[in-house]
Each structure stands twice: as C-alpha cells, then as structure tokens.
N, C-alpha and C positions, 0 to 999 in steps of 0.2 A: 386808434383803438387803445393805445396806451400799453402799459406793462403786462396786462392780462389779456389772454386770448378770448376774452368774453367781456360783455358789458359789466361795468362796475356800478351797480345802482347806488345812488345816494339816498339816505333816509331823510325825507323831508317831512315837515309838519308834525314833528315830535313835540310833546309837551310833558316831559318828565318832571317829577318833583325835584326840587333843588336842595342843596346843602342848607341845613338849618330848618327845613320843613319836615313835617311828619310824613313818614312813608304810609301809604294807604294800607289799611288793615284788610285781610282777606282770610278765607277758610278754604282749604283744598285738601285732597288726600296727600299726606306726606309719606313718600315711599322710602323705606330703608331696606337693608338686606333681609330683615326679618319679616317684612310685610308692609302694610299701609293702613292708615286711619286718618280721618278728618282732623286737621290741626289748624289753629289760627296762627298767623304770623306772631302775634304777641306771646303765644305759648313758648316760642323758641327764644324769646328775649329774656336774658337774665343779666348778671353783672358784666359778662363779657360782651364785647361788640359782636354783631352778626354780619357776616358778609353774604349778601343776597345776590345770587348770580342768575341772570336771565340768559338763556342760551337757546339755539335752534334745535331742531329735531335730533334725537340721540344718534342716529346713523350718520350724521354729517361729520366731515373732517374737523370743522370748526368746533364742534362739541367735544370731540376726542382731544384736540389740542388744548382747549380750555381746561377740561377736567384733569388731563395729565399734568398741566402746570400747577393746578391746585394741589395735587398729590405730591409732585416732585418738590415744590417749594415749601411743603409742610404747613400750609395755611390752616389745615384742620386742627393742628396742635397749637396754633397761635390765637385763633378766634373761632367762634362758632361759624359754621358755613352751611348754607342751604341753597338749593337751586330751584329754579322755576322753569319748566319746559312743557312742550305740548305733547309729549309722548304719553302713551297709556301706562298705568302702573306696572303691568307685567314686564313691559319693555324697559321701564326705568329700573326695576329691580335687577334685571339681567345686566343693564348698563353699569349700575353701582358695583355689582359683583365683579364684572370683567375689568373695571378700572380700579378695583381695590379701594373704594371710597367708603368712609365710615359716616359721612354726612347723610342728610335726607334731601330728597328732591320733591318739590310739589308738582303733582301731575295736574296740568291745566290744558287739556286738549282743546277747549273752546277759546283759549287765549284770553280769557277774561281778566286775569291778573295783569298781564301786559297792557291790556286796554286801560285798566285803572291807573297804571303807571305812565300812560301816554307814550308807550314805546312799541307800537304795533306796526308791522309792515306786511304787505302781500308777498307771498312766495312766488318768485319768478313769473309774475304776470298771470298766475292761475287764479281765476275768479273764485272768490269765496274761501281761498286757503291763505291763512296768515300764520305768522309766528312772531315771537318777541324779537325786537332788535337786541343784539347782544349788549348787555349792560351789567354793571356791578354797583351795588349800593352798600356802603358800610353804615350800619344802623346802631344807634345807642339803645339802651334798655327801654327807653320810652318811645321808640320808633323814630326818633329824630335822625335825619340823614346827616352823618358826619362828612362823608366823601361820596362822590359818585363818578362813574365813567359810563358814557353811552356812545356806542359806535355811531359814526357819522356816514359810513358807507360800508358796503359789503366788498371784500371779506376782511375788514379791519380787525386786527388783533388787539386784545386788551393791553394796556401799558403795564405789563407784569411787574417791572421793577418799581414803578410808582406805587402800585398796589401793595407790594412788599413793604414800602415805607409807611403806608396807611396803617397796616396791621401790626407792625413791630414796635 
C-alpha cells in the first residue's frame, strides 16, 4: 500500500500545453473579494508574468496548502496570480477572504478550462465528477507558457522552491 493509508492515484492520459506553446484562451467568472464578472485570460495579462494555478475543490487540504504557500511566499507581490477551480463564486469569494488573498480565481464548475488544458481527472472514482489536476503555468503577456508544473499523482505537492525561482 505504500506510505499513504489510501490508494495514490496516478494521473494518466494528460495532454497539457508545454513551455513555448500558447496557453489556451478562456472566459469564466473571475472571483475577487469584491465580487465577480466574466473575464478572459488575456485581460489579466500585462507586462508582468501571470502564474495560473489549477487546484481542486476549495474545501480540500490540498487547496488550503497551495494557497497558503502563495500568500506566505509573497508570490502575489512578485507576479500576477490567478487561480482556476471548480467551486462556485460564493464559495470562492469566502475562500479568498479566509486566506487573505488579493488575487482572483476563475470559477469553472464544469471543469471546462482544465479540459482545454488537458489536465482533467475523475474525483475518487465518482462517475461524472471531475476536477483539475493540480498544475501551475507561468505565462508571458502573449499567453506563451514560460514554465509549467503538472502533478503526476495525488496528493503530490507543487515544487514551491522551484516555482520561487521561476517568478523571482
């Protein structure tokens, strides 16, 4: 059984865009502490790179750990940061406030953005329920992917020190 008292699923058949390729464009509600509105990915891109973070349901420990690392490492002051998750806007707004995050998170309950990025997996064998594979993409202003990390199994943690190097 290994180091975990549960099965560790591997993410197979992923087809994410690679470094040097353009990140797929999308439009979804971007949730902030003030509210939400439909925004395209390109609207968030300016002269600074954008760290785009795909993560599981807001209530999961993995989500809390990831976003606590974003805040504690000061990534929001180093680059633009945005998330993509499957939670509803009301839940995301509470999540942002409770984690003291100033970035926005795209609400994507149908997981269509993760599908466009080739990083979808089924949640614990529950038919018809899926979420994004945890992933991070550092994007240039023209949507070109400079760096990326995609989890290969659950509950793999992002390589936070390596990501620090990307954005500094």
